[in-house]
N, C-alpha and C positions, 0 to 999 in steps of 0.2 A: 726473736723470741715469739712474737705474735704469729709468725708464719707457721710454726708447728701446731699451735692451737687451732688456727684457722684451717690447716690442712686436715687435722683429725676431725674437726667439726663438719667440714664439708664432706669428707669421706663417709662419716656416719649418716649424715642427712641424705646423701645420695643413695645409700643403701636403703634407708627408710622410704625415701620417695620412690625408689624402684618397686618396692613391694606395694605401696599404695597406688601407684599408677597401674600396676598389673591388676590390682583389684578393680580399679576403674574400668579397665579394658574388659575384664570378664563380665562385670555387671552390665556395662553398656552394651556389649555384644549380645548378652542374653535379652536385654530389653528391646533391642532392635529386632532380633529374631522373633520374639514374642509379638511385637507390633506388626511385623510382616505377616505372621501366621493368622493373627486375629483381626487385622484391620478391615478385611473385606466384609466380614459379617457384621462388624460393629459400625463401620462407616456407611453401610447401606441404609440405615435408618435416619441418618443425619439430613439436615436441610442442604440445599445445593451449595452454598459457599464452603461449608465445612467438609462436604463430601468430596469436593475436588481438590481440597488442600492436600499437598503431597506429604506433609509431615504430620500425620495423625496417628496417635497411639491410643489404644483402647483403655489403657490405664492412665491414671493421673489426670492432668488438666491440659489446657491448650499450650502451656509453656513446656510441656514434657518433651515434645518432639525436638525443639531447639536445644533443650538441656541435654537430652541423651546424645544427640549427634555431636554437640560441642564437647561433652565430657568424654566421648569416645575418641574424638580427635585430640583433645588435650592429653588423654591417657596414652595414646600411641606416641605423640611427640614427646611427652614427658618421660615415658619409659625409655625411648631411644636416647633422649638427652641425658638421662641418668646413667645409662650404660656407657656412653661415650665420655660423659663427665667423670666417671670413675677412672677411666684410663687416663684422661687428661690431668686429673688431680693427683693420681699416682705418680705421674712424671714430674709435675710441679715445676715447670719452667715457663717463661714468659709467653711463648706462642701457644702452648697448650692451655695455660690459664685463661688467655684471651678467648680461645675457642670454647672452653668450658663456660665462661661467663656469657658469651653470646648465645649459646644453645640454652643455657639456664634461663636467660632473660626471655627468649622466645617461648619456652615452655611455661614460664611464669605468666606471660601475657595471655596465652591461651587458657591457662588454668584459672586466672582471674576472670576472664570472660565467661567461662563455664560456671564459676562460682556465682557470678551475677545472675545467671539464669537459674541456678539452684536457689538463690535467695528469693527470686521472683516466684519460683514454684512453691516455696515454703509460704510466701505471702499469700498466694492465691489459695493454697490449701488443697485438700482432698487428694492425697497421694497414697500409693501403695507402699508396703513396708520395704520392698526391694528398692523402690525409688528413694525412700527416706535414707536407706543405707548409702546409696550413691550420692545423695546430697551431703550427708555427713562426711563421707570420705573425700568428696570434692572440697569441702570447706577446710578439712584438716590438711589436705595436701596443699592447699593454697598457702596456708601458714608455714608449713615446713619448706615449701619451695621458696618462699620469700626469705626465710632464714638461710637456706642453702645458697641462694643467689647473693645474699649479703656476705656470707662467709667466703665465697669465691671472690667477691669484689674486694674484700679485705686482703686476700692473698694477692690479687692483681696489684693493688695499691702498694703493698709491701714490696713486691717484685720490682715495680717501677721505681720506688724510692731507693732500693738497693742498686738498681742500674744507674741511677743518677749519681749515687755516692761513689760507685766504682768506675765511673766514666764510660758506661755502656758495656762493660765486660762481666756478664753474668752467665 
């Protein structure tokens, strides 16, 4: 009984996460391109330690570089995890659920790391509106990815319990 609800919840959350991770990829890619184009003229007026720092972005604050790169990495891993997770959840058997759970857990860990830098950037302050959008999307996708990982975990536990009851024949 719980397996059907968990399957539909995981399926819908994976579709939602796929869209949110794609949005993270688009905004993060734009921010990196904007930083590459404008960093030469902006970093030339900085003092020596900040000028040689490889991750400097002309918008935001000093946490922006780490946040953008980690959010782009989390977006790519999360988008790929959502696509493969959709296939694995659609099949809904033990090996595919374990694979979906492992990839979901990996993307959750990267997303939570990115969310930590988003919270640090919010704490420091002085960010652009595009960066605020990326911060909000990162925080939202952290919650939905946590729910999705939980739904897949419930499916894995249900599958393991059914295998134990049937003597390993599922």
